[in-house]
C-alpha distance (Angstrom), angle and dihedral (degrees) to the residues before:
residue distance angle dihedral
M1 . . .
K2 3.75 . .
F3 3.76 119.7 .
A4 3.80 130.4 -166.2
E5 3.78 132.5 -141.1
L6 3.81 111.9 -81.9
D7 3.82 93.1 23.0
S8 3.79 112.6 141.6
V9 3.79 110.9 -127.1
A10 3.79 139.2 175.4
L11 3.78 128.3 -137.0
M12 3.80 114.6 -107.6
Q13 3.81 93.4 -158.9
D14 3.78 140.8 13.0
V15 3.80 111.2 -80.1
A16 3.79 125.1 -159.9
A17 3.79 107.6 -133.8
K18 3.79 115.0 -130.7
P19 3.82 120.5 -139.7
D20 3.80 91.3 -106.4
D21 3.83 90.8 54.0
F22 3.84 89.4 83.0
S23 3.78 89.9 -122.6
V24 3.77 109.6 174.5
G25 3.77 100.0 142.4
A26 3.79 105.4 51.7
P27 3.81 100.6 87.3
D28 3.78 94.0 -158.5
G29 3.80 94.6 33.8
V30 3.81 92.7 -106.5
L31 3.79 127.9 116.6
R32 3.81 106.7 -148.8
A33 3.79 127.4 -131.1
G34 3.80 108.8 -94.4
A35 3.81 94.5 34.3
I36 3.79 109.5 141.8
G37 3.79 122.1 -134.9
T38 3.80 141.9 157.9
I39 3.79 126.3 -113.1
V40 3.80 107.3 -120.4
H41 3.81 100.9 169.9
I42 3.80 137.6 17.7
F43 3.80 127.2 -150.5
R44 3.81 115.6 -159.8
Y45 3.82 99.0 177.8
P46 3.00 140.8 87.2
E47 3.80 81.6 3.9
E48 3.76 134.5 -18.4
A49 3.80 112.5 -87.4
Y50 3.79 137.4 152.5
I51 3.78 136.2 -141.7
V52 3.80 104.5 -139.6
E53 3.79 122.9 -165.8
F54 3.79 118.0 -143.6
V55 3.80 119.1 -168.2
N56 3.79 136.3 -169.7
H57 3.81 126.6 -123.2
V58 3.82 92.3 -79.4
G59 3.79 94.9 48.8
Q60 3.80 99.2 -102.6
T61 3.79 114.9 143.2
T62 3.79 110.7 -108.8
A63 3.80 100.4 175.0
L64 3.80 141.7 2.8
P65 3.81 104.8 -169.1
T66 3.77 125.3 170.4
L67 3.80 107.3 -122.6
L68 3.79 135.8 -172.5
P69 3.82 122.0 -126.1
E70 3.81 92.2 -106.5
Q71 3.81 90.8 57.8
I72 3.81 95.3 61.2
R73 3.79 139.3 47.9
S74 3.78 136.1 -164.5
L75 3.77 117.2 -100.4
S76 3.79 117.7 -107.3
N77 3.80 120.1 -117.9
S78 3.80 90.9 -104.0
E79 3.81 91.3 51.1
L80 3.81 90.2 50.3
Q81 3.83 91.1 49.2
Q82 3.81 91.7 49.5
R83 3.78 90.7 48.5
S84 3.81 93.1 50.6
R85 3.83 91.0 54.1
R86 3.80 92.2 61.6
């Protein structure tokens, strides 16, 4: 599936954050499946990958990992509606 910059996505699986991922909010260094983030950059070569920003409840960036398409999914309409109510 192709994603675009600023798409909201959810993690499909737990991802261990690397030191260069700017992870300050994952207490155990792991981003959990279901975490919601926003695509902030797209790499097309050598393979498609995405930098996804994850934030805490006050909007501070907690992680900026580079993820492959199979590690993320689009949010459903109901997830988007719930998110917009916050």
